[in-house]
C-alpha positions as CSV (number, residue, x, y, z in Angstrom):
1,M,81.0,76.3,53.8
2,Q,79.2,78.8,51.6
3,N,79.5,78.5,47.8
4,D,79.1,82.5,47.3
5,I,82.3,84.0,48.3
6,H,80.4,87.4,48.5
7,E,78.3,86.2,51.3
8,F,81.4,86.1,53.6
9,A,82.7,89.1,55.8
10,P,86.2,90.5,54.6
11,G,88.5,88.7,56.4
12,I,86.2,85.7,57.5
13,L,87.6,81.9,56.0
14,A,85.3,79.1,55.2
15,P,84.7,76.3,58.1
16,A,86.2,73.0,57.5
17,D,83.9,70.0,58.6
18,G,81.4,71.7,60.3
19,N,83.7,73.7,62.1
20,A,82.4,77.3,61.8
21,P,84.2,79.7,63.7
22,G,83.3,83.4,64.2
23,H,84.9,87.0,64.8
24,Q,87.1,86.6,68.1
25,P,88.6,89.2,70.3
26,P,92.2,89.4,70.6
27,S,94.1,87.2,73.4
28,S,94.6,90.9,75.5
29,A,91.0,91.1,75.7
30,I,90.2,88.1,77.1
31,A,89.1,87.5,80.7
32,L,88.5,83.9,82.0
33,S,85.7,83.7,84.6
34,R,84.9,80.3,86.0
35,N,82.0,78.9,88.0
36,P,82.7,79.1,91.8
37,E,81.2,76.0,92.2
38,T,82.5,73.5,89.4
39,G,84.8,75.4,88.5
40,V,84.0,75.2,84.7
41,L,84.3,77.9,82.3
42,N,81.2,80.1,81.6
43,A,80.1,80.0,78.0
44,A,81.5,83.9,77.2
45,S,84.9,82.9,78.8
46,A,85.1,79.4,76.3
47,A,83.6,81.6,73.4
48,A,86.4,84.0,73.8
49,L,89.1,81.4,73.5
50,G,88.0,80.2,69.7
51,P,86.1,78.0,68.7
52,N,89.0,75.3,69.2
53,L,90.4,77.0,72.3
54,E,93.3,78.1,70.2
55,Q,93.9,81.1,72.5
56,L,94.1,79.3,75.4
57,E,98.1,79.1,75.2
58,E,98.0,82.9,75.4
59,V,95.6,82.9,78.3
60,R,97.0,79.9,80.1
61,P,100.5,78.8,79.0
62,D,101.0,76.8,82.2
63,L,97.6,74.7,81.5
64,V,98.8,74.0,77.8
65,N,102.3,72.6,78.7
66,A,100.6,70.4,80.9
67,L,98.3,69.4,78.6
68,R,100.9,68.9,76.0
69,E,103.3,67.1,78.1
70,L,100.5,64.3,79.3
71,V,100.4,63.7,75.4
72,R,103.8,63.5,75.0
73,Q,104.1,61.0,78.1
74,Y,101.5,58.8,76.6
75,R,102.9,58.6,73.3
76,M,106.4,57.8,74.6
77,E,104.8,55.0,76.7
78,G,104.2,52.9,73.7
79,V,106.5,54.0,70.9
80,A,108.1,51.0,70.7
81,A,104.8,48.5,70.4
82,R,103.7,51.5,67.9
83,R,106.6,51.1,66.0
84,H,106.1,47.3,65.5
85,E,102.3,47.8,64.9
86,I,103.2,50.3,61.7
87,R,105.9,48.0,60.7
88,R,103.6,45.0,60.8
89,I,100.5,46.8,59.1
90,R,102.4,48.5,56.7
91,Q,103.6,45.1,55.2
92,A,100.6,43.4,55.2
93,R,99.2,46.4,52.7
94,L,102.4,45.6,50.4
95,F,101.0,42.3,50.4
96,W,97.7,43.3,49.2
97,Q,99.4,45.1,46.5
98,G,101.3,42.2,45.2
99,M,104.6,43.9,46.8
100,Q,105.9,40.9,48.7
101,Y,109.5,41.3,48.5
102,A,110.4,44.2,50.4
103,W,112.9,44.6,52.6
104,W,112.8,47.0,56.3
105,N,115.3,49.6,56.8
106,P,116.0,50.3,60.1
107,N,117.2,53.8,59.6
108,D,114.0,55.5,58.8
109,M,111.6,53.0,60.2
110,N,110.3,52.3,56.6
111,W,109.7,49.2,54.1
112,H,111.8,49.8,50.8
113,L,111.3,48.0,47.5
114,P,114.2,46.6,45.4
115,Y,113.3,48.6,42.3
116,E,112.8,51.8,44.7
117,H,116.2,53.0,44.2
118,P,118.3,53.0,41.4
119,A,121.7,51.1,42.2
120,N,125.3,52.9,41.3
121,D,126.7,49.7,41.0
122,D,126.9,46.1,40.6
123,R,127.6,45.4,44.4
124,E,124.6,47.3,45.8
125,L,122.5,45.4,43.2
126,E,124.0,42.0,44.2
127,E,123.1,42.8,47.6
128,M,119.3,44.0,47.1
129,P,116.5,41.3,46.9
130,R,115.3,40.4,43.8
131,Y,112.2,40.6,41.9
132,Q,110.5,37.5,41.2
133,F,106.8,36.8,40.0
134,V,104.2,36.9,42.8
135,T,100.9,35.0,42.9
136,N,99.0,37.1,44.8
137,F,97.1,34.5,47.3
138,Y,96.9,37.1,50.4
139,Q,94.8,39.5,48.4
140,G,92.5,37.0,46.8
141,F,91.7,35.3,50.2
142,G,91.5,39.2,51.7
143,L,88.7,39.8,48.6
144,S,86.9,36.6,49.9
145,F,86.8,37.7,53.4
146,V,85.4,41.3,52.3
147,A,82.9,39.8,50.1
148,V,82.1,37.7,53.2
149,L,81.5,40.7,55.3
150,S,80.4,43.2,52.9
151,Q,77.3,41.1,51.2
152,D,74.9,42.5,53.1
153,V,73.9,45.6,55.7
154,P,73.2,44.8,59.0
155,S,69.9,45.6,60.1
156,V,69.4,48.0,62.5
157,R,66.0,48.2,64.2
158,F,65.1,50.4,67.6
159,Y,62.3,48.8,70.0
160,P,60.3,50.8,72.3
161,Q,61.0,50.6,76.2
162,S,57.4,49.8,76.8
163,F,55.3,48.5,74.2
164,Q,52.3,50.0,75.6
165,S,53.5,53.5,75.3
166,L,52.6,54.8,72.1
167,V,55.1,57.6,72.7
168,D,57.9,55.2,72.6
169,I,56.6,53.3,69.9
170,A,56.7,56.5,67.6
171,A,60.4,57.3,69.0
172,A,61.4,53.7,68.1
173,R,60.0,53.9,64.4
174,A,61.5,57.2,64.0
175,A,65.1,56.1,65.3
176,S,64.8,52.9,62.8
177,D,63.9,55.2,59.6
178,V,66.5,57.8,60.6
179,A,69.2,55.0,60.9
180,E,68.2,54.1,57.2
181,L,68.5,57.6,56.3
182,I,72.2,57.8,57.8
183,E,72.9,54.5,56.5
184,R,71.9,55.6,52.6
185,N,73.5,59.2,53.1
186,N,76.6,57.5,53.9
187,H,76.8,54.5,51.3
188,V,77.3,51.9,54.2
189,E,78.0,49.4,51.4
190,H,81.2,51.3,50.6
191,L,82.1,51.6,54.4
192,L,81.6,48.1,54.7
193,T,84.3,46.9,52.0
194,S,86.6,49.7,54.0
195,I,85.8,47.9,57.0
196,G,86.9,44.3,55.8
197,Y,90.0,45.6,53.8
198,F,91.3,47.1,57.2
199,L,90.1,44.1,59.6
200,W,92.1,41.9,56.9
201,T,95.3,44.1,56.5
202,D,95.7,46.5,59.6
203,G,93.5,44.0,62.3
204,K,92.0,46.6,63.7
205,L,89.9,49.9,62.7
206,G,88.0,52.8,64.3
207,A,84.6,54.9,63.4
208,Y,84.5,58.4,63.5
209,V,80.6,59.5,63.6
210,R,79.7,63.4,63.7
211,Y,77.5,65.9,62.6
212,V,78.5,67.9,59.7
213,E,77.2,71.0,58.8
214,D,78.3,72.1,54.8
215,A,76.6,73.8,52.1
216,Q,79.3,72.4,49.4
217,R,78.5,68.8,50.0
218,F,74.9,69.1,51.6
219,G,73.3,72.2,50.0
220,F,71.6,75.3,51.3
221,R,68.2,75.8,53.3
222,E,66.0,78.8,53.4
223,E,65.3,79.9,57.3
224,Q,62.8,82.7,58.4
225,I,64.0,85.3,60.5
226,P,61.0,86.8,62.3
227,E,60.0,89.7,63.9
228,A,57.7,90.8,66.9
229,I,55.2,93.7,65.8
230,E,52.4,95.5,67.2
231,V,49.2,95.2,65.6
232,P,45.6,96.5,66.8
233,L,43.0,93.6,67.8
234,G,40.1,96.0,66.1
235,P,39.6,99.3,64.4
236,D,40.1,102.6,66.2
237,L,36.9,104.6,67.3
238,W,35.9,108.0,67.4
239,V,33.6,108.5,70.8
240,C,31.2,111.4,70.6
241,P,30.8,112.7,74.4
242,E,27.7,114.2,73.2
243,C,25.7,111.8,71.8
244,G,27.8,108.7,72.2
245,K,27.8,107.4,68.3
246,Q,30.9,105.8,67.6
247,T,32.7,106.3,64.2
248,Q,35.5,104.1,62.9
249,F,38.9,105.9,62.5
250,T,40.6,106.4,59.0
251,P,44.3,107.7,58.5
252,D,42.6,110.9,56.8
253,S,40.4,111.4,59.6
254,Q,37.2,110.8,58.2
255,P,34.5,108.9,59.6
256,S,33.5,105.2,58.0
257,A,31.0,104.6,55.2
258,D,27.8,105.3,57.9
259,G,28.7,108.9,58.4
260,D,28.1,111.6,56.8
261,A,31.1,114.3,57.5
262,T,33.8,115.2,55.3
263,L,37.5,115.9,55.1
264,E,36.3,119.2,54.1
265,A,34.0,119.9,56.7
266,T,36.8,118.7,58.8
267,D,39.3,121.3,57.4
268,Q,36.6,123.8,57.9
269,V,36.4,123.2,61.5
270,S,40.0,123.5,62.1
271,A,39.5,126.9,59.8
272,N,37.1,128.1,62.5
273,T,39.2,127.1,65.6
274,G,42.1,129.7,63.9
275,H,44.3,126.6,63.3
276,G,45.7,125.9,59.8
277,S,46.1,122.3,60.2
278,R,44.4,119.2,61.2
279,D,46.9,118.5,63.9
280,T,44.7,120.7,66.1
281,D,42.8,120.4,69.5
282,H,39.8,119.4,67.5
283,L,40.9,116.8,64.8
284,F,37.0,115.6,64.1
285,A,33.4,116.5,63.7
286,C,30.7,113.8,64.8
287,P,28.4,113.2,61.9
288,E,25.7,112.8,64.0
289,C,25.1,115.9,66.1
290,G,28.3,117.8,64.7
291,A,30.1,117.9,68.1
292,Q,34.0,118.7,68.2
293,L,35.9,115.6,68.8
294,T,40.0,115.9,69.9
295,D,42.1,113.2,70.5
296,K,40.7,112.3,73.9
297,N,37.8,111.1,72.4
298,L,39.7,108.9,70.3
299,K,39.4,105.1,71.7
300,K,42.1,103.2,70.3
301,A,41.9,99.6,70.2
302,E,43.7,97.1,72.2
303,R,47.3,95.9,70.5
304,A,49.2,92.8,70.8
305,M,52.5,91.6,69.5
306,V,52.4,89.2,66.6
307,P,55.5,87.6,64.7
308,R,56.0,88.0,61.3
309,V,59.0,87.1,59.0
310,A,61.6,90.0,58.4
311,A,64.1,88.3,56.3
312,L,65.5,84.6,54.7
313,R,68.4,83.8,55.5
314,R,70.5,81.0,53.7
315,L,72.0,78.2,56.0
316,P,74.2,75.3,55.4
317,N,72.6,71.4,55.6
318,G,74.2,69.3,57.7
319,Q,74.1,65.3,58.0
320,E,75.8,62.3,60.2
321,V,78.9,61.5,58.5
322,I,80.8,58.3,59.3
323,S,84.6,58.0,58.5
324,I,86.5,54.8,58.9
325,A,90.1,54.8,59.9
326,G,92.8,52.1,59.6
327,G,95.1,50.9,62.1
328,L,97.7,53.1,60.4
329,E,95.8,56.0,61.2
330,L,94.1,55.2,64.5
331,N,96.5,55.2,67.5
332,T,95.3,53.3,70.5
333,P,97.3,52.0,74.0
334,V,98.6,48.5,73.0
335,W,97.8,47.2,76.6
336,A,94.0,48.3,76.7
337,N,91.6,45.5,74.9
338,E,88.3,47.5,75.3
339,M,87.6,51.1,74.5
340,H,86.5,52.3,78.1
341,E,90.3,51.5,78.9
342,F,92.1,53.6,76.4
343,P,92.9,56.5,78.4
344,Y,93.4,58.3,74.9
345,L,92.6,57.6,71.5
346,Q,94.4,59.7,68.5
347,W,93.3,60.0,64.7
348,Q,96.3,60.5,63.0
349,A,95.7,62.3,59.0
350,E,97.7,63.9,56.6
351,V,95.8,66.9,55.4
352,H,97.1,69.9,53.3
353,R,98.0,73.1,54.9
354,A,95.4,74.9,53.4
355,K,92.7,73.1,55.3
356,L,94.0,73.5,58.6
357,K,94.3,77.5,58.1
358,A,90.7,77.4,57.0
359,A,89.8,75.2,60.1
360,Y,92.1,77.2,62.6
361,P,92.2,80.8,61.6
362,L,93.2,82.1,64.8
363,V,96.5,80.4,64.6
364,A,96.7,80.1,60.9
365,D,100.0,82.0,61.0
366,K,101.4,79.6,63.0
367,I,100.2,76.9,60.9
368,Q,103.5,76.0,58.1
369,S,104.6,73.1,56.2
370,A,108.1,71.1,57.5
371,P,110.9,71.8,54.6
372,S,111.3,68.1,54.4
373,M,107.0,67.5,53.4
374,G,108.4,69.4,49.9
375,A,106.1,72.2,47.9
376,E,102.7,70.0,48.6
377,G,102.7,71.7,51.7
378,R,100.9,68.4,53.4
379,I,100.9,68.1,57.7
380,V,100.7,65.3,59.4
381,I,98.1,66.0,62.3
382,S,97.0,64.2,65.0
383,S,93.6,64.5,66.8
384,G,91.7,63.0,69.5
385,G,91.8,61.8,73.1
386,S,89.0,61.9,75.9
387,R,89.1,65.4,75.9
388,G,89.1,66.3,72.0
389,M,92.9,67.3,72.3
390,T,94.2,68.0,68.4
391,S,97.7,68.2,67.9
392,C,99.8,69.2,65.1
393,P,103.1,67.4,65.4
394,K,105.3,68.3,62.4
395,I,104.2,72.2,62.7
396,Q,106.8,74.8,62.4
397,K,107.3,77.0,65.9
398,P,105.9,73.7,67.4
399,R,102.6,74.2,68.9
400,E,99.7,71.8,69.2
401,L,96.8,73.1,68.8
402,L,94.6,71.8,71.5
């Protein structure tokens, strides 16, 4: 993201969360090519499909439908257990807020409070639970748990693989410094507080660690754009074939300070030869013997390519970003105990449609909020999986963004 909108070309959308999409060709111009040995898409083909493979559905609808069906089957496999998990976590979060007289409505699969909807008559009022004063022991014990968990930041130290190797020792010291920098940039004390809260209410949590380039959050840096130019390693010399004197070449075809010839003498020589300019066969007169020298007597110095700074460009800074997700946002298989057993891992979040359109410009016209979401335009998205699949289950024209 860049603060100055004038730096963007017309039609370019700002990237979101490190995603920097560039201009992509239309789907009709995409031609996929694979490595015949591994079957993996080449870099040019992968780039033509978009930064998030948005154009894949236009090129390979069979593959997209197969992936979508695989995601649907996995979600339906554990939907019953997931609903019970969501019910328990929502109730625990209501307990934390001191709302302990909520009632569960199986029709909309949600908890409701006694004073949430106004009663139309006295009969409905009698059937609903009554509000009573609550002493929130749940939150009190939870705050004690959070305080114990977040009172001290766990120390992270890296040790060299070989204590006799100076390279390993320097690498371990640098890694320890980087760990401290990441903790400071992400306010690890606040993260520990969130971890304690989610462990108390949800019973599980996840952390998403990635590198993000964002100028609005982390600022800019100036980067030099080098280019190679050819420079002489020494001066060009006039070499007289008669006396062998070497005279330094100057742009006005005059000799160096040790010579006596002048520009007027050179012009006189040019006039005597019948030419009206200095770009003639006789370009210079030897200051020692007066012999007429031509371009054949000019010995050019050796040239070499050296880099120089051609321009400066502003690039966004980046850093490691850590996000903590609770049990409502993190969907995992209920039958798996360890992460290596997960066939899928989904991070479900509720974001505004404008952010999705900025992150996925190639399918921005397909991202619309459902009518039931109101005027706020929020969309629930689900991202994750071992292959990095991203889906938007509540988008009109249902097309998951793979």
